[in-house]
C-alpha positions as CSV (number, residue, x, y, z in Angstrom):
1,M,15.6,-3.5,5.3
2,S,15.9,-7.2,4.5
3,T,13.2,-8.1,6.4
4,K,10.6,-10.2,5.1
5,I,6.8,-9.4,5.9
6,S,4.2,-12.2,6.1
7,H,0.5,-12.7,6.3
8,S,-1.0,-15.6,6.1
9,G,-4.2,-15.7,4.2
10,V,-7.2,-17.4,2.1
11,I,-7.2,-17.6,-1.7
12,E,-10.1,-16.0,-3.0
13,R,-9.9,-16.7,-6.6
14,V,-7.6,-17.7,-8.9
15,E,-6.7,-16.4,-12.7
16,K,-4.5,-17.0,-15.5
17,D,-1.4,-15.5,-14.1
18,K,-3.2,-14.1,-10.6
19,V,-3.8,-15.2,-7.8
20,Q,-6.1,-13.4,-5.2
21,V,-5.4,-13.4,-1.0
22,R,-7.5,-12.8,1.5
23,I,-5.7,-10.9,4.5
24,V,-6.5,-9.9,7.8
25,Q,-4.2,-7.0,8.6
26,T,-4.3,-6.0,12.2
27,S,-2.3,-3.8,14.7
28,A,0.2,-4.8,17.2
29,C,-2.8,-3.9,19.8
30,A,-5.4,-6.1,18.1
31,A,-4.1,-9.2,19.2
32,C,-3.7,-7.9,23.0
33,K,-5.6,-9.8,25.5
34,V,-7.4,-6.5,26.7
35,A,-8.1,-5.4,22.7
36,G,-11.9,-5.5,23.4
37,Y,-12.3,-2.8,26.2
38,C,-9.7,0.2,25.4
39,N,-11.4,0.2,21.8
40,A,-7.4,1.0,20.0
41,S,-7.1,-2.6,18.5
42,E,-7.9,-2.2,14.8
43,S,-7.9,-4.9,11.7
44,K,-8.8,-4.7,8.3
45,E,-9.7,-7.4,5.5
46,K,-6.9,-6.3,2.4
47,L,-7.3,-8.4,-0.9
48,I,-3.8,-9.4,-2.3
49,D,-2.7,-9.6,-6.3
50,V,0.1,-12.0,-6.5
51,F,1.2,-12.5,-9.9
52,C,2.6,-15.7,-10.2
53,A,3.2,-18.4,-13.3
54,N,1.9,-21.5,-11.5
55,S,-1.3,-19.7,-10.7
56,A,-2.8,-23.0,-11.2
57,A,-1.1,-24.7,-8.7
58,Y,-3.3,-22.7,-6.2
59,E,-7.5,-23.2,-5.8
60,P,-9.8,-20.7,-3.9
61,G,-10.0,-21.5,0.0
62,Q,-6.2,-22.7,0.4
63,H,-4.8,-21.6,3.0
64,V,-1.4,-19.8,1.9
65,V,0.8,-17.0,3.7
66,V,1.7,-13.9,1.6
67,N,5.0,-12.6,1.8
68,A,7.0,-9.0,0.7
69,S,10.5,-8.0,1.6
70,G,11.0,-5.1,4.0
71,S,12.5,-2.7,0.5
72,V,9.4,-3.1,-1.3
73,A,7.6,-1.4,2.0
74,A,9.5,0.9,1.9
75,R,9.3,1.7,-1.4
76,A,6.0,1.9,-1.5
77,L,5.5,4.2,1.5
78,L,7.9,6.5,-0.2
79,W,6.2,6.4,-3.6
80,G,2.5,6.3,-1.6
81,F,3.4,8.9,1.5
82,G,7.1,10.2,1.2
83,L,7.3,12.0,-2.0
84,P,3.5,13.4,-2.1
85,F,4.2,14.9,1.1
86,I,7.4,16.5,0.1
87,V,5.6,17.7,-3.5
88,L,2.6,19.1,-1.0
89,I,5.1,21.4,1.2
90,A,7.4,22.3,-1.5
91,V,4.7,24.0,-3.6
92,L,3.2,25.6,-0.5
93,I,6.1,26.8,0.4
94,V,7.1,28.4,-3.1
95,V,3.2,29.8,-3.4
96,L,3.2,31.3,-0.7
97,L,6.9,33.2,-1.2
98,L,5.0,34.2,-4.4
99,T,1.5,35.9,-3.5
100,S,1.5,35.7,0.8
101,N,-2.1,34.0,0.4
102,E,-2.2,31.0,2.5
103,G,-5.6,30.0,0.7
104,L,-3.8,29.6,-2.7
105,A,-1.0,28.2,-1.6
106,A,-3.0,25.4,0.6
107,L,-5.2,24.7,-2.3
108,C,-2.1,24.8,-4.8
109,A,-0.3,22.4,-2.8
110,L,-3.6,20.1,-2.8
111,A,-3.9,20.3,-6.8
112,A,-0.4,19.6,-7.2
113,L,-1.0,15.9,-5.8
114,I,-3.6,15.3,-8.2
115,P,-1.3,14.8,-11.7
116,Y,1.4,13.2,-9.1
117,Y,-1.1,10.3,-8.6
118,F,-1.9,10.6,-11.5
119,V,1.4,9.7,-12.9
120,L,1.4,6.8,-10.3
121,W,-1.6,5.3,-11.9
122,L,-0.3,5.9,-15.0
123,M,2.8,3.7,-14.1
124,R,0.6,1.2,-12.4
125,D,1.9,-1.9,-14.5
126,R,5.5,-0.8,-14.1
127,M,4.9,-0.2,-10.5
128,R,3.7,-3.8,-10.4
129,Q,6.5,-5.4,-11.5
130,Q,9.0,-3.6,-8.5
131,L,6.5,-4.0,-5.9
132,N,5.6,-7.6,-5.8
133,F,4.1,-10.3,-3.6
134,W,4.9,-14.0,-3.5
135,I,3.2,-17.3,-1.8
136,E,5.4,-19.1,0.3
């Protein structure tokens, strides 16, 4: 995945080494001419933190384009959804085979996600270095 993902946005806040950009993320059908009639369109406002050394060059209200590489998006999807799904299914199967209790297996599988996401939270600074955005 060597493609580049780009979103235009407006700078909300500038700090010492961080620029916060508000983007509007839309689904593919949100741009459709009849999207207002079918209720399938979806758009969300998101705040993106862009860590950069030259944050003083930007000012609030400025229109910019925020970019991320396709590999960054794939890595984020893997950590946020792929690996937790594998943990969930693995714990579900193991507990189900050991106890034959479906309710307990489901609760244990869901409970196994708590330490997973806690570890992700502990590693947020290290992950921030690998999952970075830049302003064009």
